[in-house]
DOFIDREN-246295 format. One record per residue (C-alpha): residue in three letters; x negated, y negated, z negated. Coordinates in steps of 0.1 Angstrom, whole numbers. Each point is the difference from the previous one (the first is absolute). Example, Ala and Ser with C-alpha at 12.3 -4.5 7.8 and 13.67 -1.06 7.14 Angstrom:
<lotis>
ALA_-123_45_-78
SER_-14_-34_7
</lotis>
This chain:
<lotis>
MET_-38_541_-184
ALA_10_-27_24
ALA_-35_0_14
ASP_0_37_4
ALA_33_-2_19
ARG_-14_-28_21
ILE_-31_20_8
SER_20_31_8
GLY_23_-20_23
GLN_-30_-15_18
ALA_-15_35_4
LEU_33_14_14
ARG_3_-29_25
TRP_-36_6_10
MET_7_37_6
MET_32_-8_20
LEU_-17_-26_22
GLY_-30_22_4
GLU_21_29_12
TRP_20_-23_24
ARG_-33_-14_14
ALA_-14_35_4
ARG_31_15_16
PRO_21_-29_15
GLY_14_23_27
ARG_20_22_-24
VAL_14_-30_-18
VAL_10_-16_33
LEU_16_33_11
ALA_21_3_-32
ALA_11_-36_3
LEU_8_5_36
ALA_22_30_-7
ILE_20_-21_-25
ALA_1_-28_25
VAL_14_22_28
GLY_28_14_-22
VAL_9_-35_-13
ALA_-2_-15_35
LEU_23_26_15
GLY_26_-3_-27
PHE_-1_-38_0
ALA_1_-2_38
VAL_30_22_2
HIS_17_-20_-27
LEU_-7_-33_18
VAL_11_13_33
ASN_33_12_-15
LEU_5_-33_-19
SER_-7_-20_32
ALA_24_21_20
LEU_28_-3_-25
ASP_-6_-38_-3
GLU_2_-3_38
PHE_31_23_2
GLY_16_-22_-27
ARG_-8_-31_20
ALA_15_16_31
ILE_32_8_-19
ARG_2_-35_-14
ALA_-6_-14_35
VAL_28_19_15
ASN_24_-5_-29
GLY_-8_-37_-2
GLU_6_-17_-34
ALA_34_16_-8
ASP_8_5_-37
LEU_20_31_8
GLN_6_21_31
VAL_27_23_11
HIS_-15_26_24
ALA_16_26_22
THR_-7_36_-10
GLY_-4_9_37
PRO_-11_-18_32
ALA_36_-1_12
GLY_6_-27_-26
PHE_33_-9_-17
ASP_31_-19_10
GLU_-6_-37_3
GLY_32_-7_-19
LEU_-20_5_-31
TYR_-18_-33_6
PRO_28_-25_-9
LYS_8_21_-31
LEU_-35_-3_-13
ALA_-2_-37_10
ARG_29_-7_-23
ALA_-12_22_-29
PRO_-5_-18_-33
GLY_-36_-11_-5
VAL_-9_1_37
ALA_-12_-34_13
ALA_-8_11_35
ALA_3_32_21
SER_-18_7_33
PRO_11_29_22
ALA_-27_18_20
VAL_-4_26_27
GLU_-33_19_-7
LEU_-15_23_27
THR_-33_15_8
ALA_-10_-13_34
ARG_-28_3_26
ILE_-11_-25_27
ALA_-2_17_33
GLY_-36_0_12
GLY_-10_-17_-32
GLY_-24_27_-12
PRO_4_25_-28
GLY_19_-7_-32
THR_34_-13_-9
LEU_15_-31_-16
THR_29_-6_-23
LEU_27_-18_21
LEU_24_-22_-20
GLY_32_-14_13
LEU_8_-31_-22
ASP_25_-27_-4
ILE_-25_-29_-2
LEU_23_-22_-21
ARG_7_27_-25
ALA_-37_11_-1
ALA_-11_-36_-8
GLN_19_3_-33
ALA_-9_36_-10
THR_-33_9_18
PRO_-17_-33_11
SER_-34_18_5
LEU_16_17_31
LEU_8_-33_17
PRO_-17_-7_34
GLY_-28_-26_4
ASP_-32_-8_18
LEU_-29_25_-2
GLY_-25_-23_16
GLY_8_12_35
GLY_29_-24_4
VAL_37_6_5
VAL_21_1_30
GLU_21_-31_4
GLY_38_3_5
GLN_3_33_-18
GLY_26_-5_-28
PRO_3_23_-31
PHE_30_17_15
ASP_-14_7_35
PRO_8_37_7
ASP_-33_3_20
ALA_-23_-15_-26
LEU_-25_22_-18
ARG_-23_-12_-28
LEU_-30_21_-10
SER_-23_0_-30
SER_-37_-7_8
ALA_-9_38_-4
ALA_29_10_23
LEU_-9_-26_26
LYS_-37_11_0
ALA_9_37_2
SER_23_-6_29
GLY_-27_-16_22
HIS_24_-27_11
ARG_3_-38_-6
ILE_27_-23_-10
GLY_21_-6_30
ASP_-3_35_15
THR_30_22_6
VAL_-2_35_-15
VAL_22_31_-2
LEU_9_12_-35
LEU_7_37_-5
ALA_22_8_-30
ALA_29_23_-10
GLY_-4_19_32
ARG_6_-31_21
SER_-20_-27_17
ALA_5_-38_4
SER_-20_-29_13
PHE_-9_-30_-22
ARG_-23_-30_3
ILE_-26_-7_-27
VAL_9_-35_-11
GLY_-19_-4_-33
GLY_-14_15_-31
LEU_8_9_-36
PRO_-26_-19_-21
GLY_16_12_-33
VAL_-9_36_8
GLY_-34_13_-10
ASP_-29_2_25
SER_1_38_1
GLN_37_8_2
ARG_16_7_33
VAL_35_-16_-1
GLY_23_-14_27
VAL_31_-21_-4
ILE_29_-4_25
ASP_36_-13_-4
ILE_22_24_-19
ALA_27_-1_27
ALA_-25_9_27
ALA_-13_29_-22
GLN_35_14_-5
GLU_10_-3_36
ARG_-32_11_18
PHE_-10_29_-23
GLY_34_16_-6
GLN_5_-14_-35
LEU_34_-18_5
GLY_18_-2_-34
ARG_-30_15_-18
LEU_-27_-14_-24
GLN_-30_17_-15
ARG_-4_-24_-29
ILE_13_-31_-18
ASP_-25_-23_-18
LEU_14_-18_-31
ARG_-12_-31_-17
LEU_14_-3_-36
ALA_15_-31_-14
GLN_-21_-19_-26
GLY_4_15_-34
ALA_17_31_13
SER_-9_33_-17
HIS_-18_23_24
ASP_14_31_-17
GLN_36_-13_-1
VAL_-1_-9_37
ALA_-15_33_9
ALA_28_18_-19
GLU_27_-20_17
VAL_-16_6_34
GLY_-3_37_-8
ARG_38_1_-4
LEU_6_-16_34
ILE_-24_19_23
PRO_11_32_18
ILE_-17_34_-1
ASP_-22_-7_30
ALA_-17_-30_-17
GLU_-22_-3_-31
ILE_-14_-28_-21
VAL_-38_-5_4
THR_-20_-20_-25
ALA_-36_-10_-1
SER_-7_27_-26
SER_17_28_19
GLU_-19_-10_32
ALA_-32_1_-20
ARG_8_35_-13
ARG_9_11_35
SER_-32_-13_16
ASP_-20_15_-29
SER_16_34_5
LEU_-10_1_37
SER_-37_8_-7
ARG_-1_5_-37
ALA_-7_37_1
TYR_-26_-3_28
ARG_-20_-27_-18
VAL_1_17_-34
ASN_-13_31_17
LEU_-28_-19_16
GLU_-9_-17_-33
MET_-1_34_-17
LEU_-24_13_27
ALA_-22_-31_-5
MET_-1_9_-37
VAL_-12_35_10
ALA_-30_-17_16
LEU_-6_-19_-32
LEU_3_32_-20
THR_-26_17_21
GLY_-21_-31_-5
GLY_2_7_-37
PHE_-17_34_6
LEU_-28_-18_17
VAL_-4_-23_-30
TYR_-1_31_-22
SER_-27_15_22
ALA_-21_-32_1
GLN_3_-4_-38
SER_-9_37_-5
LEU_-31_-5_21
SER_-9_-31_-19
VAL_4_18_-34
ALA_-21_29_12
ARG_-28_-23_11
ARG_0_-19_-33
ARG_7_28_-24
PRO_-35_-1_-16
GLN_3_-38_-2
PHE_33_3_-19
ALA_-15_27_-22
LEU_-29_-23_-9
ALA_23_-28_-8
ARG_21_23_-22
VAL_-31_12_-19
LEU_-9_-37_-5
GLY_33_-7_-16
LEU_25_-7_28
THR_35_11_-10
ARG_22_23_21
ARG_27_-28_2
ALA_-26_-25_14
LEU_-10_26_26
LEU_36_6_10
ALA_6_-37_2
GLN_-31_-4_22
LEU_13_25_26
PHE_35_-14_-1
VAL_-14_-35_7
GLU_-19_14_29
GLY_31_17_14
GLY_20_-31_-6
LEU_-25_-22_19
VAL_1_24_29
GLY_39_-1_-1
VAL_0_-38_-1
ILE_-24_-3_29
GLY_18_26_20
ALA_35_-13_-8
GLY_-10_-36_8
GLY_-15_11_33
GLY_31_21_7
ILE_23_-30_-4
LEU_-20_-19_26
LEU_-2_30_23
GLY_37_6_-5
LEU_8_-35_12
GLY_-20_7_32
LEU_15_34_6
ALA_35_-14_-5
ASP_-6_-28_25
VAL_-13_26_26
ALA_28_24_-7
LEU_26_-28_5
ARG_-16_-9_33
LEU_-4_35_14
LEU_29_20_-16
GLY_26_-26_-11
GLY_18_-4_-32
ASP_12_36_-2
LEU_-35_15_6
GLY_13_18_30
GLY_31_14_-18
GLY_25_-16_24
PHE_23_-14_-28
PHE_-1_-36_11
SER_11_-7_36
SER_-15_-34_2
ALA_-30_-2_24
SER_-15_-28_-20
ARG_-30_4_-23
PRO_8_-13_-35
PRO_-25_-24_-16
LEU_-21_14_-28
ALA_15_-7_-35
PHE_-24_1_-30
ALA_13_14_-33
PRO_-22_-11_-30
GLY_20_23_-24
ALA_-6_30_22
ALA_-37_-9_3
VAL_-3_1_-38
VAL_18_33_-2
PHE_-22_17_26
MET_-31_-14_-16
GLY_12_15_-32
LEU_6_34_16
GLY_-35_-1_15
LEU_-15_-7_-34
ILE_21_27_-17
VAL_-12_26_26
ALA_-36_-11_-5
LEU_2_3_-38
ALA_18_34_3
GLY_-28_12_23
SER_-26_-11_-26
LEU_18_17_-29
LEU_-13_36_3
PRO_-36_-10_7
ALA_1_-23_-30
VAL_14_26_-23
GLU_-25_25_13
ALA_-29_-24_-6
GLY_13_-7_-35
ARG_2_37_-9
ALA_-35_8_12
GLN_-25_10_-27
PRO_-28_-26_0
ALA_-27_25_-9
VAL_9_23_29
ALA_6_-28_24
LEU_-35_-14_-6
LYS_-15_32_14
THR_25_8_29
ALA_20_-19_25
GLY_31_20_-9
ASP_14_22_-27
ALA_-1_37_6
THR_33_17_9
ASP_8_32_-19
PRO_12_25_27
ARG_18_20_-27
HIS_25_-28_-4
ARG_33_8_16
PRO_18_-29_17
ASN_35_-8_-13
PRO_27_2_27
TRP_29_-12_-21
TRP_-4_-37_5
GLY_0_4_37
ALA_29_25_-1
GLY_20_-24_-23
LEU_-4_-29_24
LEU_10_21_30
VAL_31_12_-18
ALA_8_-36_-10
GLY_-4_-10_37
ALA_24_27_11
LEU_26_-11_-26
ALA_-4_-37_11
ALA_7_11_36
LEU_35_12_-11
ALA_10_-34_-14
PRO_24_-23_20
PRO_-11_-33_15
ALA_-4_-30_-22
LEU_9_-35_13
ASP_9_17_33
LEU_-37_10_4
PRO_-18_33_-5
LEU_-20_-12_-30
PHE_1_34_-17
GLY_-11_15_33
TYR_-31_-21_0
ALA_-6_7_-37
ALA_2_37_9
ILE_-27_-4_26
ALA_-22_-18_-24
LEU_5_26_-27
MET_-7_29_24
LEU_-31_-18_12
ALA_-12_-5_-36
GLY_9_36_-8
GLY_-20_13_30
VAL_-31_-20_-9
ALA_3_10_-37
ALA_2_37_9
MET_-31_-1_22
PRO_-25_14_-26
TRP_22_30_-6
LEU_8_4_37
ALA_-36_-3_10
ARG_-11_28_-23
ALA_30_22_10
MET_-8_-4_37
LEU_-37_5_-5
THR_3_31_-22
PRO_7_24_29
VAL_-29_-16_19
ARG_-23_5_-30
ARG_6_38_2
ILE_-16_3_34
GLN_-29_25_-2
ASN_-35_-11_8
PRO_7_-34_16
PRO_-30_-21_13
PRO_-19_-18_-27
ALA_12_-35_11
ALA_36_12_0
ALA_-4_17_-34
LEU_-14_-32_-15
ALA_28_-21_15
ILE_28_24_-11
ASN_-12_4_-35
ARG_-6_-37_-4
LEU_35_-9_11
TRP_16_28_-20
GLY_-20_-9_-32
ALA_8_-38_3
PRO_36_-2_12
GLY_5_-33_-17
GLN_-27_-16_20
ALA_13_17_32
ALA_34_-15_-8
ILE_-15_-35_0
ALA_-12_5_35
LEU_33_16_10
CYS_22_-29_-12
GLY_-7_-22_30
ILE_5_30_24
VAL_32_12_-16
ALA_15_-35_-4
SER_-6_-12_35
THR_7_34_17
SER_33_6_-18
LEU_12_-35_7
MET_-9_3_37
VAL_15_34_3
ALA_32_-11_-17
MET_4_-29_23
ALA_-10_20_31
VAL_25_27_-7
MET_27_-26_-6
VAL_-7_-19_32
SER_-4_32_20
SER_33_13_-14
PHE_18_-33_7
ARG_-14_-3_35
GLY_8_37_8
SER_35_-4_-14
VAL_6_-31_21
GLU_-12_18_31
ASP_23_29_-6
TRP_29_-24_-7
LEU_-6_-19_32
VAL_3_32_19
GLN_33_8_-17
VAL_16_-35_5
LEU_-13_-5_36
PRO_13_30_19
SER_11_-19_31
ASP_-19_-10_31
VAL_5_-38_1
TYR_11_-25_-27
ILE_16_-34_4
ARG_0_-28_-25
ILE_14_-36_2
GLN_-21_-26_-18
ASN_17_-25_-24
ALA_34_14_5
GLU_14_-3_-35
THR_35_-7_12
GLY_-2_7_37
GLY_-9_30_21
LEU_11_19_31
ASP_37_0_6
ARG_21_29_11
GLN_-3_-8_37
VAL_-38_-2_-1
GLN_-1_33_-20
GLN_21_18_26
ALA_-23_-14_28
LEU_-31_12_-18
ALA_15_35_-6
ALA_8_3_38
THR_-37_-8_10
PRO_-15_27_22
GLY_-24_22_-19
VAL_18_-5_-34
ALA_14_33_-13
LYS_12_-13_-34
ILE_-1_-33_-18
GLY_8_-7_-36
PHE_7_-36_-11
ARG_-7_-14_-35
LYS_7_-32_-18
THR_-26_-13_-25
THR_8_-29_-23
LEU_-11_-12_-34
LEU_20_-2_-33
ARG_-9_-19_-31
LEU_15_21_-28
ALA_-16_-19_-29
PRO_-13_-36_-1
ASP_-33_9_-16
LYS_-8_30_22
PRO_-11_2_37
ALA_26_7_26
VAL_7_36_10
THR_6_13_35
LEU_34_13_11
SER_-3_23_30
ALA_31_11_19
THR_-13_32_17
PRO_16_29_18
VAL_-1_25_-29
ASP_24_29_-3
PRO_13_1_-36
ALA_3_38_4
HIS_-36_4_10
PRO_-19_-31_-11
GLY_-33_18_-1
LEU_-1_0_38
SER_-4_-37_0
LEU_-15_-9_-34
PRO_-31_15_-18
LEU_21_9_-31
LEU_-15_7_-34
GLY_21_28_-13
ALA_35_11_11
SER_26_-25_10
ARG_32_-2_-22
ALA_34_8_14
VAL_19_-32_8
PRO_34_-4_-18
ALA_29_-4_23
GLY_6_-37_9
MET_-34_-11_-11
THR_-27_-16_22
PRO_-33_17_-4
VAL_-34_-17_-2
TRP_-35_14_-5
LEU_-25_-20_-20
SER_-37_-2_7
GLU_-23_12_-29
PRO_-11_-36_-9
MET_37_-11_0
ALA_11_27_-23
ARG_-29_-7_-25
ILE_1_-38_0
TYR_38_-1_-6
ASP_2_32_-21
LEU_25_16_23
HIS_5_38_5
PRO_19_23_24
GLY_36_6_-11
ARG_6_-36_-12
THR_17_-29_18
MET_-13_-35_6
SER_14_-32_15
LEU_-13_-16_32
PRO_8_-37_9
LEU_12_5_36
ASN_22_-23_21
GLY_10_-22_-29
GLY_11_28_-23
ALA_-14_26_-24
ARG_0_34_17
THR_-3_30_-23
VAL_-21_28_14
PHE_-10_34_-11
ILE_-38_8_-5
ALA_-3_34_18
GLY_-38_4_-2
VAL_-35_-15_-1
TRP_-24_-1_30
ARG_-37_-7_4
ASP_-8_-34_15
TYR_-36_-14_0
ALA_9_-30_22
ARG_20_-20_-24
GLN_-15_-2_-35
PHE_30_-19_-15
GLY_27_23_10
ALA_22_11_30
ILE_35_13_3
ALA_11_22_28
ILE_37_0_9
PRO_17_18_29
GLU_3_-23_30
ALA_38_6_4
ASP_6_-8_-37
TYR_-20_-32_3
THR_20_-12_30
ARG_33_9_-19
LEU_-11_-20_-31
THR_-14_-30_17
GLY_15_-2_35
ASP_-35_-5_13
THR_-7_19_33
ARG_-33_-16_8
ARG_-32_21_-3
THR_-36_-11_-6
ASP_-19_33_6
ALA_3_31_22
ALA_-17_34_2
ILE_-1_15_35
ASP_-5_36_12
LEU_-12_2_36
VAL_10_25_26
PRO_-28_27_3
GLY_-26_-12_24
ALA_11_-37_-1
SER_-28_-26_-1
PRO_3_-21_-32
ALA_-15_-30_18
LYS_25_1_29
VAL_30_5_-24
ILE_-12_-29_-22
ALA_-2_-22_31
ALA_36_11_10
LEU_13_-6_-35
ARG_-16_-35_-2
ALA_16_-9_34
ARG_35_8_-14
LEU_-5_-23_-30
PRO_16_-35_0
GLN_-25_-28_3
ALA_7_-12_-35
GLU_-9_33_-16
ALA_-27_10_24
ALA_-26_-24_-15
GLN_7_14_-35
VAL_0_37_7
GLU_-30_22_-8
PHE_-5_34_16
ALA_-24_25_-17
LEU_-10_36_3
PRO_-3_22_-31
ARG_-38_3_2
GLU_-2_-38_2
ILE_21_-5_-31
ARG_-19_27_-19
ALA_-33_-17_10
VAL_12_-34_-12
ALA_14_14_-32
LEU_-33_18_-9
ARG_-20_-31_10
ILE_20_-20_-25
PHE_-4_27_-26
ASP_-38_0_4
ARG_-1_-38_-2
SER_21_1_-32
PHE_-25_24_-15
ALA_-31_-17_13
VAL_-6_-17_-34
THR_5_33_-17
TYR_-27_16_21
ALA_-24_-28_-8
LEU_6_2_-37
GLU_-6_38_1
ALA_-33_-5_18
ILE_-11_-26_-25
ALA_9_23_-29
ILE_-21_28_15
ILE_-30_-22_7
VAL_1_-13_-36
GLY_4_35_-14
LEU_-30_14_21
THR_-21_-30_-11
GLY_8_9_-36
VAL_-11_36_7
ALA_-33_-12_12
ALA_-5_-23_-30
THR_10_29_-24
PHE_-26_23_16
SER_-26_-27_-4
ALA_9_-3_-37
GLN_-2_37_-6
THR_-32_6_19
LEU_-16_-28_-19
ALA_11_16_-33
ARG_-16_33_12
THR_-34_-14_8
LYS_-18_21_-27
GLU_20_31_11
PHE_-14_-4_35
GLY_-35_-7_-13
MET_2_32_-21
LEU_11_20_31
ARG_-29_-13_20
HIS_-24_9_-29
VAL_12_36_-1
GLY_-5_4_37
VAL_33_-9_17
LEU_-8_-16_33
ARG_12_-34_11
GLY_20_15_28
GLN_17_24_-24
VAL_10_-28_-23
MET_14_-19_30
ALA_18_32_11
MET_14_3_-36
LEU_13_-36_2
ALA_16_6_34
ILE_17_31_-13
GLU_12_-18_-31
GLY_14_-28_21
ALA_17_25_24
LEU_15_20_-29
LEU_12_-32_-16
GLY_15_-11_33
LEU_17_34_4
VAL_14_-1_-35
GLY_11_-37_5
VAL_16_7_33
ALA_19_30_-14
ALA_12_-20_-29
GLY_7_-31_20
LEU_19_19_27
SER_21_18_-26
LEU_7_-31_-21
GLY_6_-21_32
VAL_26_25_13
ALA_18_-1_-34
MET_-1_-38_0
SER_13_-1_36
GLN_31_18_-12
VAL_7_-28_-24
LEU_-5_-25_28
ILE_23_20_24
HIS_27_11_-24
VAL_0_-29_-26
VAL_-17_-32_12
ASN_13_0_36
PRO_36_8_-9
GLN_1_-25_-28
SER_-18_-27_20
PHE_13_5_36
HIS_30_23_-7
TRP_-9_27_25
THR_-14_35_-3
MET_-24_21_22
GLU_-15_34_3
THR_-36_7_-11
LYS_-24_2_30
ALA_-36_6_-10
PRO_-27_-13_23
LEU_-22_31_-1
GLY_-25_-14_25
LEU_-6_-30_-23
PHE_-5_24_-30
VAL_-27_19_18
GLY_-18_-31_12
LEU_3_-16_-34
ALA_-14_31_-18
VAL_-30_2_24
ALA_-7_-37_-3
LEU_2_-1_-37
ILE_-21_31_-6
THR_-26_-13_24
ALA_0_-35_-15
SER_-3_14_-36
ALA_-30_21_10
GLY_-16_-28_18
THR_5_-26_-28
ALA_-13_25_-25
VAL_-32_4_20
LEU_-5_-37_6
ALA_7_-8_-36
GLY_-26_26_-12
ARG_-29_-13_21
SER_-12_-24_-26
ALA_3_26_-27
LEU_-24_22_19
SER_-27_-26_2
SER_-33_3_-19
GLY_17_-18_-29
ALA_21_31_-5
VAL_-31_21_-6
ARG_-15_-25_-24
ALA_33_-3_-19
VAL_-6_32_-20
ARG_-33_-14_-13
GLU_20_-18_-27
ASP_8_34_-15
TRP_-36_13_-1
</lotis>
């Protein structure tokens, strides 16, 4: 018994190795499909992991080594009187006050740096990693730690500035400018973080921060309870400050790109899924070639279980080879992506211009290898079951079992999966992610593939009723109608790849079209002004009046844009003070639905769509805003569409903002010109009226320029999506070619019989071309229909639950036509190419076995 098992095992190994030696290309192709899917998923995961590690290092570099931090909820900061209270709080060993601003070095190239105003003596106790030192380029003698003109830069900031230690530079921050001398470095800050440190008194005086702080770093006493100290600090801080911990900062940084990276990983898994179809095609071809061998082995005593194990081992080996190669390929792709696109893969979530180092994740490598193996085994399942069910006596005489055309395909499995997908799309998000939305897409895809035998026959039935078609067409139509199951095998790759591509294309087209329409709505003026890095500054009343009186200006509307941190573990939201009329807000804001009537005495605000979804706020309710040291209760009057700020924005009437905060400075302006006025001449006149301190920080832009930049950023963000779509289509089409090869091989005797009864070679070739074209047509029709349905899940479920905004469906009809023509042509061409070997002289001799 053991000897028989050993002999059968040796025979099976011999058959497997013989098949691989005879057709190595198909094995390599199947392994490559798995490798591509694993590589894409692993690469996206590594890039995201590397980016988050780098972002975490940046946060730690700026925050120093503080045990606890009190951070302002807005860039205006909080009253510095809080500092002595926290310094005397129980459990606090040291407290370090800080002014924190976003700054730019004039003439120092693109990019910004985090400018910290520190008390060096206090920072030495609480955040020693932020202390100055020698970077290797020396230090300037005679510059004490309290010198108001001294600036110390991290190595990354010094390199980006293009200056050397000893140079004098102009810092632009908070809408102001001031000169400093670079006197040394910050060796405790990482090599890729741009940080600058000046004396806290100089920061407050020169950048308009007198009496204000943005944060206080705390070092706890030895043995003090972190939770108890945090609770005590929480009782002391005002409404415009919040406690920030390492865990809340980690959650906040994670939420910046979480939805984006999860979506990319899901798209990478789509490529792996289509790779599974290619494994299925390759295994089907292998089974078709060796069906007589398996039948002989079965006749000689091989059990069905042993045969199934053989094919599963083959599929497993393909999966292991492909997944292992995918891990190595993924490492290379991740390194290239980090160099070319950065840590956010073009998404624009991390402002740092540095390229994070590649971080390897052994656990993730094991997971993605396991996924590749599972997909390969799943692709081997149906061919293995089909081989096990084959009758040995019949398989010895034919390369494939006959199909009974009287058998009616069952549509219920496919219909059930489609209904399950529709129900899953109605489920709410899980873990703040559209997991059920992705499950709905997977179920709909599986349902569409499962329904293909029934759908193929249903679509071919009207064609079959055509009277007196050409012989080649009649043969092709009747063949496909009589064997819908085999037609469905060839259609799997077409339907899967086409539907996924169509779904993504419709979603991207809808998103891009909605963004274009939105840009037209929100950019109605002729010229726009924006002040860079003006968190707490801006244009004062006198400058505003001078700009409004510029020749050629018909109307100018000023705005103030600032950031508010409403939760320690969520990204900051944008507060925009804009000239909106509460009686007619739709004239200024692209509202979604009607605006609510504002109760008497209440201050109205309008929330952006992401803001309303993230914080679960609805029109008609009230909310509290931390403004000017107090909690201001405002009334939510409506929701407006905003694609510019993913993490939320709040629009408040300009006059109400000034009343609540006393802030009359403005950071943005929209200008309508006098008819016939030259934008270039008016911009030059406006720039001439700006004070020198603001002139270097003001940007002028025309609406078309803003739209072009916005759409360029959009296309860059979706560049990886386009690449994943293309890969999925290529893998799917390759699977179609392999499936046609398997089916034509299984029909060798059929072609030989046709040649014996007088059918010409050209007619058989025409029959194959018509079969391929018909399959392509059915596949395109099914793929387009299924893809459009799946796109609605992406548009109305995945995007709102991931990115918190909605859009209108905009179908790319030109792409649909081009895709249909390309797929039908490709299917016909691959059918003809795959059938060439079946029409050789061997096809004629194949029927001799039946004489």
